[in-house]
ZADO-1210 file (C-alpha; in nm, 4 decimals, padded with zeros to 6 digits):
<atoms>
<atom x="02.9449" y="-00.4059" z="-00.3014" code="PHE" pos="1"/>
<atom x="02.6027" y="-00.3388" z="-00.4476" code="THR" pos="2"/>
<atom x="02.2907" y="-00.2306" z="-00.2636" code="GLN" pos="3"/>
<atom x="02.1235" y="-00.5689" z="-00.3257" code="ARG" pos="4"/>
<atom x="02.4180" y="-00.7578" z="-00.1790" code="SER" pos="5"/>
<atom x="02.4121" y="-00.5194" z="00.1174" code="ALA" pos="6"/>
<atom x="02.0433" y="-00.6003" z="00.1639" code="MET" pos="7"/>
<atom x="02.1161" y="-00.9735" z="00.1480" code="ASN" pos="8"/>
<atom x="02.3887" y="-00.9293" z="00.4098" code="ALA" pos="9"/>
<atom x="02.1382" y="-00.7467" z="00.6286" code="LEU" pos="10"/>
<atom x="01.8896" y="-01.0337" z="00.5944" code="PHE" pos="11"/>
<atom x="02.1552" y="-01.2843" z="00.6985" code="LYS" pos="12"/>
<atom x="02.2666" y="-01.0677" z="00.9905" code="GLN" pos="13"/>
<atom x="01.9206" y="-01.0318" z="01.1433" code="PHE" pos="14"/>
<atom x="01.7673" y="-01.3638" z="01.0460" code="LYS" pos="15"/>
<atom x="01.8773" y="-01.5187" z="01.3731" code="SER" pos="16"/>
<atom x="01.6465" y="-01.2882" z="01.5722" code="VAL" pos="17"/>
<atom x="01.3438" y="-01.3801" z="01.3608" code="ALA" pos="18"/>
<atom x="01.0541" y="-01.5753" z="01.5134" code="GLY" pos="19"/>
<atom x="00.8768" y="-01.8803" z="01.3767" code="GLN" pos="20"/>
<atom x="00.7370" y="-01.8456" z="01.0243" code="PHE" pos="21"/>
<atom x="00.3904" y="-02.0005" z="00.9827" code="ASP" pos="22"/>
<atom x="00.3388" y="-02.0991" z="00.6196" code="GLU" pos="23"/>
<atom x="-00.0383" y="-02.1464" z="00.6546" code="GLY" pos="24"/>
<atom x="-00.0924" y="-01.8107" z="00.8238" code="SER" pos="25"/>
<atom x="00.1147" y="-01.6391" z="00.5574" code="PHE" pos="26"/>
<atom x="-00.0753" y="-01.7961" z="00.2658" code="LYS" pos="27"/>
<atom x="-00.4116" y="-01.7229" z="00.4281" code="THR" pos="28"/>
<atom x="-00.3206" y="-01.3622" z="00.5056" code="ALA" pos="29"/>
<atom x="-00.2032" y="-01.2955" z="00.1489" code="VAL" pos="30"/>
<atom x="-00.5222" y="-01.4445" z="00.0019" code="GLY" pos="31"/>
<atom x="-00.7535" y="-01.2619" z="00.2419" code="LEU" pos="32"/>
<atom x="-00.5705" y="-00.9319" z="00.1948" code="ALA" pos="33"/>
<atom x="-00.6150" y="-00.9594" z="-00.1830" code="ALA" pos="34"/>
<atom x="-00.9876" y="-01.0264" z="-00.1373" code="THR" pos="35"/>
<atom x="-01.0277" y="-00.7406" z="00.1084" code="ARG" pos="36"/>
<atom x="-00.8443" y="-00.5067" z="-00.1287" code="ALA" pos="37"/>
<atom x="-01.1249" y="-00.5575" z="-00.3808" code="VAL" pos="38"/>
<atom x="-01.3801" y="-00.4790" z="-00.1091" code="GLN" pos="39"/>
<atom x="-01.1849" y="-00.1706" z="00.0000" code="ALA" pos="40"/>
<atom x="-01.1790" y="-00.0430" z="-00.3584" code="LYS" pos="41"/>
<atom x="-01.5570" y="-00.0788" z="-00.3784" code="SER" pos="42"/>
<atom x="-01.6008" y="00.1104" z="-00.0516" code="LYS" pos="43"/>
<atom x="-01.3758" y="00.3892" z="-00.1760" code="ILE" pos="44"/>
<atom x="-01.5926" y="00.4100" z="-00.4891" code="GLY" pos="45"/>
<atom x="-01.8985" y="00.4717" z="-00.2715" code="SER" pos="46"/>
<atom x="-01.7148" y="00.7426" z="-00.0786" code="GLN" pos="47"/>
<atom x="-01.6106" y="00.9002" z="-00.4082" code="GLU" pos="48"/>
<atom x="-01.9754" y="00.9380" z="-00.5137" code="GLN" pos="49"/>
<atom x="-02.0525" y="01.1043" z="-00.1806" code="GLU" pos="50"/>
<atom x="-01.7671" y="01.3529" z="-00.2323" code="LYS" pos="51"/>
<atom x="-01.8937" y="01.4351" z="-00.5819" code="LYS" pos="52"/>
<atom x="-02.2344" y="01.5176" z="-00.4354" code="ARG" pos="53"/>
<atom x="-02.0577" y="01.7363" z="-00.1767" code="GLY" pos="54"/>
<atom x="-01.8775" y="01.9271" z="-00.4530" code="ILE" pos="55"/>
<atom x="-02.2029" y="01.9901" z="-00.6370" code="ILE" pos="56"/>
<atom x="-02.3712" y="02.1105" z="-00.3159" code="ALA" pos="57"/>
<atom x="-02.0786" y="02.3430" z="-00.2351" code="ALA" pos="58"/>
<atom x="-02.0907" y="02.4832" z="-00.5894" code="LEU" pos="59"/>
<atom x="-02.4640" y="02.5480" z="-00.5603" code="ASP" pos="60"/>
<atom x="-02.4172" y="02.7325" z="-00.2305" code="ARG" pos="61"/>
<atom x="-02.1057" y="02.9209" z="-00.3427" code="GLY" pos="62"/>
<atom x="-01.8956" y="02.7805" z="-00.0564" code="GLU" pos="63"/>
<atom x="-01.5480" y="02.8143" z="-00.2066" code="GLU" pos="64"/>
<atom x="-01.3463" y="02.6919" z="00.0932" code="GLU" pos="65"/>
<atom x="-01.5692" y="02.3890" z="00.1421" code="LYS" pos="66"/>
<atom x="-01.5484" y="02.3228" z="-00.2328" code="LEU" pos="67"/>
<atom x="-01.1672" y="02.3176" z="-00.2175" code="ARG" pos="68"/>
<atom x="-01.1606" y="02.0897" z="00.0863" code="ILE" pos="69"/>
<atom x="-01.4104" y="01.8413" z="-00.0598" code="VAL" pos="70"/>
<atom x="-01.2268" y="01.8425" z="-00.3953" code="ALA" pos="71"/>
<atom x="-00.8948" y="01.7693" z="-00.2194" code="GLU" pos="72"/>
<atom x="-01.0650" y="01.4886" z="-00.0310" code="SER" pos="73"/>
<atom x="-01.1955" y="01.3461" z="-00.3596" code="LEU" pos="74"/>
<atom x="-00.8439" y="01.3570" z="-00.5077" code="ILE" pos="75"/>
<atom x="-00.7076" y="01.1720" z="-00.2031" code="ARG" pos="76"/>
<atom x="-00.9800" y="00.9081" z="-00.2405" code="LEU" pos="77"/>
<atom x="-00.8913" y="00.8609" z="-00.6063" code="ARG" pos="78"/>
<atom x="-00.5255" y="00.8239" z="-00.5145" code="HIS" pos="79"/>
<atom x="-00.6183" y="00.5774" z="-00.2435" code="GLU" pos="80"/>
<atom x="-00.8237" y="00.3782" z="-00.4939" code="GLN" pos="81"/>
<atom x="-00.5287" y="00.3606" z="-00.7348" code="LEU" pos="82"/>
<atom x="-00.3005" y="00.2594" z="-00.4474" code="ALA" pos="83"/>
<atom x="-00.5412" y="-00.0203" z="-00.3503" code="VAL" pos="84"/>
<atom x="-00.5414" y="-00.1347" z="-00.7146" code="ASP" pos="85"/>
<atom x="-00.1618" y="-00.1512" z="-00.7070" code="MET" pos="86"/>
<atom x="-00.1691" y="-00.3286" z="-00.3717" code="LEU" pos="87"/>
<atom x="-00.4072" y="-00.5911" z="-00.5108" code="LYS" pos="88"/>
<atom x="-00.1708" y="-00.6568" z="-00.8024" code="LEU" pos="89"/>
<atom x="00.1263" y="-00.6800" z="-00.5667" code="LEU" pos="90"/>
<atom x="-00.0610" y="-00.9214" z="-00.3403" code="LEU" pos="91"/>
<atom x="-00.1559" y="-01.1364" z="-00.6404" code="ASP" pos="92"/>
<atom x="00.2109" y="-01.1399" z="-00.7424" code="HIS" pos="93"/>
<atom x="00.3141" y="-01.2317" z="-00.3888" code="LEU" pos="94"/>
<atom x="00.0526" y="-01.5071" z="-00.3818" code="LYS" pos="95"/>
<atom x="00.1971" y="-01.6535" z="-00.7012" code="SER" pos="96"/>
<atom x="00.5466" y="-01.6427" z="-00.5484" code="ARG" pos="97"/>
<atom x="00.4548" y="-01.7813" z="-00.2057" code="THR" pos="98"/>
<atom x="00.6439" y="-02.1045" z="-00.2732" code="ALA" pos="99"/>
<atom x="00.9616" y="-01.9028" z="-00.3352" code="SER" pos="100"/>
<atom x="00.9240" y="-01.7305" z="00.0000" code="ILE" pos="101"/>
<atom x="00.8479" y="-02.0530" z="00.1833" code="ILE" pos="102"/>
<atom x="01.1456" y="-02.2357" z="00.0335" code="ASN" pos="103"/>
<atom x="01.4062" y="-01.9600" z="00.0568" code="SER" pos="104"/>
<atom x="01.6268" y="-01.8642" z="00.3472" code="LYS" pos="105"/>
<atom x="01.6550" y="-01.5101" z="00.2152" code="ASP" pos="106"/>
<atom x="01.3830" y="-01.3234" z="00.0274" code="PRO" pos="107"/>
<atom x="01.4191" y="-01.3477" z="-00.3495" code="PRO" pos="108"/>
<atom x="01.5796" y="-01.0262" z="-00.4731" code="THR" pos="109"/>
<atom x="01.3101" y="-00.9836" z="-00.7373" code="ASP" pos="110"/>
<atom x="01.0556" y="-00.9571" z="-00.4539" code="LEU" pos="111"/>
<atom x="01.2301" y="-00.6717" z="-00.2714" code="PHE" pos="112"/>
<atom x="01.0143" y="-00.4038" z="-00.4376" code="MET" pos="113"/>
<atom x="00.6829" y="-00.5916" z="-00.4101" code="PRO" pos="114"/>
<atom x="00.7535" y="-00.6734" z="-00.0442" code="LEU" pos="115"/>
<atom x="00.8639" y="-00.3177" z="00.0376" code="GLY" pos="116"/>
<atom x="00.5577" y="-00.1762" z="-00.1389" code="SER" pos="117"/>
<atom x="00.3160" y="-00.4108" z="00.0378" code="ILE" pos="118"/>
<atom x="00.4703" y="-00.3263" z="00.3725" code="LEU" pos="119"/>
<atom x="00.4391" y="00.0468" z="00.3033" code="VAL" pos="120"/>
<atom x="00.0701" y="-00.0109" z="00.2265" code="CYS" pos="121"/>
<atom x="00.0410" y="-00.1771" z="00.5655" code="ARG" pos="122"/>
<atom x="00.1034" y="00.1611" z="00.7257" code="ARG" pos="123"/>
<atom x="-00.1787" y="00.3195" z="00.5265" code="HIS" pos="124"/>
<atom x="-00.4389" y="00.0439" z="00.5014" code="PHE" pos="125"/>
<atom x="-00.4012" y="-00.1603" z="00.8205" code="SER" pos="126"/>
<atom x="-00.7557" y="-00.0816" z="00.9364" code="THR" pos="127"/>
<atom x="-00.9169" y="-00.1746" z="00.6032" code="GLN" pos="128"/>
<atom x="-00.6849" y="-00.4711" z="00.5460" code="LEU" pos="129"/>
<atom x="-00.5818" y="-00.6127" z="00.8856" code="PRO" pos="130"/>
<atom x="-00.4225" y="-00.9125" z="00.7091" code="GLU" pos="131"/>
<atom x="-00.1358" y="-00.6823" z="00.6094" code="LEU" pos="132"/>
<atom x="-00.0305" y="-00.6908" z="00.9752" code="GLU" pos="133"/>
<atom x="-00.0153" y="-01.0717" z="00.9632" code="GLU" pos="134"/>
<atom x="00.1845" y="-01.0618" z="00.6389" code="ILE" pos="135"/>
<atom x="00.4268" y="-00.8218" z="00.8048" code="HIS" pos="136"/>
<atom x="00.4488" y="-01.0400" z="01.1149" code="LYS" pos="137"/>
<atom x="00.5176" y="-01.3563" z="00.9136" code="GLN" pos="138"/>
<atom x="00.7783" y="-01.1859" z="00.6946" code="LEU" pos="139"/>
<atom x="00.9463" y="-01.0499" z="01.0087" code="CYS" pos="140"/>
<atom x="00.9424" y="-01.4016" z="01.1541" code="ASN" pos="141"/>
<atom x="01.0959" y="-01.5407" z="00.8363" code="LYS" pos="142"/>
<atom x="01.3551" y="-01.2737" z="00.7538" code="TYR" pos="143"/>
<atom x="01.3790" y="-01.0487" z="01.0610" code="GLY" pos="144"/>
<atom x="01.2052" y="-00.7233" z="01.1563" code="LYS" pos="145"/>
<atom x="01.5059" y="-00.5025" z="01.0929" code="VAL" pos="146"/>
<atom x="01.5437" y="-00.6381" z="00.7410" code="ALA" pos="147"/>
<atom x="01.1738" y="-00.5853" z="00.6638" code="MET" pos="148"/>
<atom x="01.1893" y="-00.2322" z="00.8038" code="ASP" pos="149"/>
<atom x="01.4886" y="-00.1690" z="00.5772" code="GLN" pos="150"/>
<atom x="01.2771" y="-00.2629" z="00.2738" code="LEU" pos="151"/>
<atom x="01.0137" y="-00.0088" z="00.3754" code="VAL" pos="152"/>
<atom x="01.2620" y="00.2665" z="00.4577" code="ASP" pos="153"/>
<atom x="01.4674" y="00.2352" z="00.1386" code="ASP" pos="154"/>
<atom x="01.2915" y="00.4188" z="-00.1482" code="PRO" pos="155"/>
<atom x="01.4577" y="00.1804" z="-00.3972" code="GLU" pos="156"/>
<atom x="01.2344" y="-00.0982" z="-00.2649" code="TYR" pos="157"/>
<atom x="00.9020" y="00.0873" z="-00.2707" code="VAL" pos="158"/>
<atom x="00.7250" y="00.1492" z="-00.6006" code="HIS" pos="159"/>
<atom x="00.7610" y="00.5236" z="-00.6759" code="PRO" pos="160"/>
<atom x="00.4038" y="00.5597" z="-00.8027" code="ARG" pos="161"/>
<atom x="00.2756" y="00.4067" z="-00.4801" code="LEU" pos="162"/>
<atom x="00.4815" y="00.6540" z="-00.2779" code="THR" pos="163"/>
<atom x="00.3320" y="00.9380" z="-00.4826" code="GLN" pos="164"/>
<atom x="-00.0240" y="00.8104" z="-00.4390" code="LEU" pos="165"/>
<atom x="00.0077" y="00.7698" z="-00.0624" code="LEU" pos="166"/>
<atom x="00.1554" y="01.1129" z="00.0070" code="THR" pos="167"/>
<atom x="-00.0408" y="01.3352" z="00.2442" code="VAL" pos="168"/>
<atom x="00.0601" y="01.6624" z="00.0812" code="LEU" pos="169"/>
<atom x="-00.2267" y="01.8724" z="-00.0524" code="PRO" pos="170"/>
<atom x="-00.2771" y="01.8417" z="-00.4277" code="PRO" pos="171"/>
<atom x="-00.1829" y="02.1337" z="-00.6556" code="PRO" pos="172"/>
<atom x="-00.4493" y="02.4010" z="-00.7039" code="ALA" pos="173"/>
<atom x="-00.4690" y="02.3226" z="-01.0767" code="ALA" pos="174"/>
<atom x="-00.5577" y="01.9595" z="-01.0002" code="GLU" pos="175"/>
<atom x="-00.8270" y="02.0728" z="-00.7548" code="VAL" pos="176"/>
<atom x="-00.9735" y="02.3072" z="-01.0167" code="ALA" pos="177"/>
<atom x="-00.9700" y="02.0291" z="-01.2769" code="GLU" pos="178"/>
<atom x="-01.1573" y="01.7937" z="-01.0430" code="VAL" pos="179"/>
<atom x="-01.4203" y="02.0575" z="-00.9692" code="VAL" pos="180"/>
<atom x="-01.4686" y="02.1211" z="-01.3438" code="ARG" pos="181"/>
<atom x="-01.4934" y="01.7468" z="-01.4049" code="GLY" pos="182"/>
<atom x="-01.7632" y="01.6997" z="-01.1401" code="VAL" pos="183"/>
<atom x="-01.9608" y="02.0124" z="-01.2312" code="ALA" pos="184"/>
</atoms>
């Protein structure tokens, strides 16, 4: 009994509690989310420039604690930008596989990781990309909320690099020092 067959059994078990899937809303949400991801990346780029200026100002004033905090913030922004890049690619992949989702009773097993990864991004980017909420809603309507939550909660179905990029742990001191040297 493999993990994938267990996941398929879970989808079948909870499918009966799912709501009504709206094909048009799903397609629109995926397309808009991909477009907004590009906009979000651009906005993050602007914030990155602001943080670089903050690092230079803190260096000039000798404010070591502020320097560390701004450098950590810059690292988080860079991670967020990479995560948005990955999200855009995942959304493009999902867009190309929309017909498979529409025509299947159970999600295609090759989409478990892209779906799990997109749904994890929903937790982090729902304000910048509100369409992720609609994607989540439609997938829950199609396959069941419990099954979609299982994809998010199981690390096998979330891209490991994405998990690393979205962590809230402070970056290592060596990485902070490297960023400061790179900006200065």
